[in-house]
N, C-alpha and C positions, 0 to 999 in steps of 0.2 A: 513270330514268337517261337514256334516249334523248331526253327532252323538254328537257334542260338545254342551254343554249348555253355550251359550255366556253370559248369565246374571251372571252365577257363575264365568266365566273367568274374566269378567269386575269387579265383586265384589272383586276378588283377587287383581287386579291391583289397584283398589281404596284403598284397605287396605295398599298396599305397598307404594302408594303415600302419604297416611296420615302420615306414619311414617317418612317421609323426611321433613327436615326443608326447609324454603324458600330459604336459601342460597345454599342448596344442589340441589334444583330444578332449580334455575336460578342464578348461580354465577355471580357476578358483574365483576370479573377479567377475562380477556381473558386467562390469564395464568392458572387460576384455572379451567376454562372451558375446557381446553385442557388436564387436568389431567385425567387419567383413573379412572372410578368409577365402582362400582359393587362389586360382591363377590370376584373376583380375584385381585382387586386393592390393592396395598400395603397400609397398614395403618401406620400412624405415630406412633412411639414408645410411649408407655404410661408409666407414672411413677406409683408409688405404689397407688396413690390416684385415678387413672383411667383417669387422664386428659392427653391430648397429651403433649409429651415432646419436642415439636417443639420450635425453637427459637422465642422469642417474637418479634412480628412485631409492628411497630409504629401504634398507634390507627388511624383508618380511620376517617377523619372528614366528617360528613354527612352535606349536605346542606339542610337547612329547606325550607319550602315552601315560606318563605319571600324572600330568595335569588332568587328563581325561578321566582316569580312574579315581583321582582325588575328588573331582566333582561328583562322580557317581557314588563314591563312598559317603560323602556328605549327604547326598540325597537319600540314600538308602537308610542311613542312620536316622535321619529326620522321619522317614516313612515308618520305621520300626518304633521310634520313640513316641509317635503320635498315638500309638495303641495304649500306652500307659499315661495318658493325659491326666495330670494330677488335680485339675480344677473341676469344679461343677460346670457341666455343659448342657444342662437340661433347658435353660431358658435365659433370657436377658443378656447381660454383658459377657457372662461365661460362654454362652452359645456363640456370640459374635466373635469372641477370641478364638474359640475352637474352630469355627468355620474359616477364620483368617489363617490359622495354622494349617488347616487342610488345604487351603488355597496355596500356601507356600509349598506344601508337599507336591501339589500338581505342577506348580511353576518350576520347582527344582527338578522334577522328573522331565519336564520339557527341556529345561536347560541342559541336563545331562544327555538327553536324547539327541539334541542338536550336536553336541560335541562328539558323542560316540558315533553318530552318522558321519560327521566330517572325517573322523579318523578311522573309519571302516572297522570298528570294533563290534562285530555282529552280536556276540553274546551279551556284551555290556549294553548294546542298544535295546535288545529284547528286555533286559532287566529294567532299563529306563522306561520303556513303554509300559511294563507291568507296574512300575511305580506310579506312573500317571493314572493308570486304571485303578490302582489301590486308592489314590487320593480321590478320584471321582466316586468310587464306591463309598468311602467314608463320608464324603459330603452329601451324597444322595441319601444315606441312611438318616441324616439329620433333616434334610430339606424336604424330602418327599412326604413324610407324614404331616408336615406342617402346611403343605400346599394341598393336602387332601388326596394325594395319589396313592399313598401306602397306608397300611394299617398302623395305627398308633398303639404304643404300649407304655409301660411305666418309664422306661429309659428314653423313649422317643415320643414325647407328648405332642399335641397339636398346637400348643401355644408358643409364640415367639418370645413373649415377655412373661416375666414371673408375676403371679397374682399377689 
């Protein structure tokens, strides 16, 4: 081990990685990711022009950053709007509706987090994760007093149903 020149070894690896495309390094399809790669991997048959002779696939539609930020904007608007919930949510059907809306906030945060992750939008991804956290906090403020884990008060009683 001591007789190896690691800087030369790492330079070889860098040259090999430079020759690969982004799609070969990180394929988007799980099916393609599970295909064997390397020297021993079978290659697709090629025609006389040197292009792969594989069946034509439907072109993949890419989502632009507008779609990503539109999803995030919808999620953030929902997360802010839940603060001014206009209905009674202390017990009964009102509480169930509020908890369903909070669940939608969490799901929309996860939805936008997935898209921001796929499109490498770091700040937007952090905002999506904060939105998920916000939804979990809102839900726990209602659920925890009712299951006996947190202190109950007038706004957050211990009863699920109205008397």
